[in-house]
C-alpha positions as semicolon CSV with decimal commas, in nm:
position;residue;x (nm);y (nm);z (nm)
1;X;13,089;17,376;-12,107
2;X;12,780;17,412;-11,886
3;X;12,435;17,348;-12,025
4;X;12,196;17,640;-12,031
5;X;11,825;17,672;-11,971
6;X;11,580;17,898;-12,152
7;X;11,315;17,963;-11,887
8;X;10,980;18,130;-11,956
9;X;10,756;18,210;-11,661
10;X;10,414;18,346;-11,747
11;X;10,222;18,602;-11,544
12;X;9,921;18,571;-11,769
13;X;9,794;18,487;-12,117
14;X;9,536;18,732;-12,253
15;X;9,472;18,580;-12,598
16;X;9,465;18,200;-12,607
17;X;9,416;18,179;-12,984
18;X;9,722;18,391;-13,056
19;X;9,915;18,205;-12,789
20;X;9,832;17,874;-12,963
21;X;9,965;18,015;-13,292
22;X;10,284;18,120;-13,114
23;X;10,319;17,765;-12,977
24;X;10,295;17,617;-13,327
25;X;10,599;17,824;-13,426
26;X;10,806;17,851;-13,109
27;X;10,853;17,486;-13,018
28;X;10,982;17,380;-13,364
29;X;11,204;17,690;-13,376
30;X;11,369;17,613;-13,042
31;X;11,401;17,241;-13,117
32;X;11,558;17,319;-13,457
33;X;11,820;17,522;-13,268
34;X;11,905;17,226;-13,044
35;X;11,660;17,286;-12,759
36;X;11,518;17,000;-12,554
37;X;11,191;17,073;-12,374
38;X;11,216;16,964;-12,010
39;X;10,901;17,119;-11,864
40;X;10,591;17,279;-12,013
41;X;10,268;17,357;-11,835
42;X;10,098;17,517;-11,539
43;X;10,294;17,532;-11,216
44;X;10,194;17,263;-10,968
45;X;10,274;17,490;-10,673
46;X;10,387;17,850;-10,637
47;X;10,560;18,006;-10,336
48;X;10,660;18,351;-10,217
49;X;10,554;18,588;-10,499
50;X;10,511;18,311;-10,757
51;X;10,201;18,262;-10,969
52;X;10,047;17,927;-11,063
53;X;10,077;18,008;-11,431
54;X;10,255;17,842;-11,722
55;X;10,629;17,765;-11,702
56;X;10,848;17,641;-11,987
57;X;11,206;17,513;-11,945
58;X;11,416;17,430;-12,252
59;X;11,768;17,286;-12,221
60;X;12,051;17,383;-12,457
61;X;12,412;17,268;-12,481
62;X;12,535;17,617;-12,388
63;X;12,423;17,971;-12,313
64;X;12,550;18,076;-12,655
65;X;12,322;17,821;-12,825
66;X;12,024;17,929;-12,614
67;X;12,084;18,294;-12,701
68;X;12,125;18,207;-13,069
69;X;11,796;18,013;-13,056
70;X;11,618;18,315;-12,906
71;X;11,768;18,547;-13,165
72;X;11,708;18,314;-13,462
73;X;11,477;18,428;-13,741
74;X;11,239;18,136;-13,673
75;X;11,195;18,222;-13,306
76;X;11,174;18,594;-13,377
77;X;10,883;18,518;-13,611
78;X;10,714;18,326;-13,328
79;X;10,762;18,628;-13,100
80;X;10,615;18,855;-13,364
81;X;10,305;18,634;-13,373
82;X;10,283;18,628;-12,992
83;X;10,287;19,005;-12,972
84;X;10,116;19,115;-12,650
85;X;9,908;18,797;-12,606
86;X;10,111;18,698;-12,299
87;X;10,287;18,867;-12,010
88;X;10,597;18,669;-11,919
89;X;10,952;18,675;-11,791
90;X;11,210;18,500;-12,010
91;X;11,562;18,425;-11,891
92;X;11,858;18,219;-12,003
93;X;12,057;18,073;-11,717
94;X;12,362;17,847;-11,714
95;X;12,346;17,514;-11,536
96;X;12,582;17,411;-11,260
97;X;12,835;17,134;-11,270
């Protein structure tokens, strides 16, 4: 079974205080669901239409586990707190190999 990656790419964060509250909830929620944080922070470089904004990559054992983590009550509460404090693109993608 291929590993899967929960990838969040931010276009902007409009409310840093609310975003910090989201972070206090989201990381433990994803880790409790088996997620392993591989990257977290501002992009070092951005090409083509990319933005030098925050990127988060979390590894899971499978796409099913990543989806379950996203849909879990703990993570949904984190999303409720985040609200419209950030503009981002979130995807779950399977690894190769």
